[in-house]
C-alpha positions, 0 to 999 in steps of 0.5 A: 030205196027211199029218197029223202029231201034235207035242208041244212044250213049254209055252214053245214052245206059248206062242210059237207061239200069240203068233206066230199072234196076232201075224201074224193067222194060224194056228199051222199057217201059222207052222209052215209058214213056219218049215219054208220059211224053214229050207229056204231057209237050209239050201239057200242058207246052210248048204250053203255054208261060210263064208257068214252070213245078214244082216238089212238094213233098208229102206236095205240097211244090215245090222242083224243077221248070223246065223251058222248051223252 
């Protein structure tokens, strides 16, 4: 397994720590999840022009569209 050293701004460090606390998990797990989500978006949305990522509520109603370039 590779080991990386990454430098974050104070604001990004606070965000990472907050997300870890909120999710009752580790900062490393948050970063792993973020990379997995980015990979999914990259493969499913970015590779196909004209698509957008939508977030829907439990009834399937779209509450947010995310346009990525």
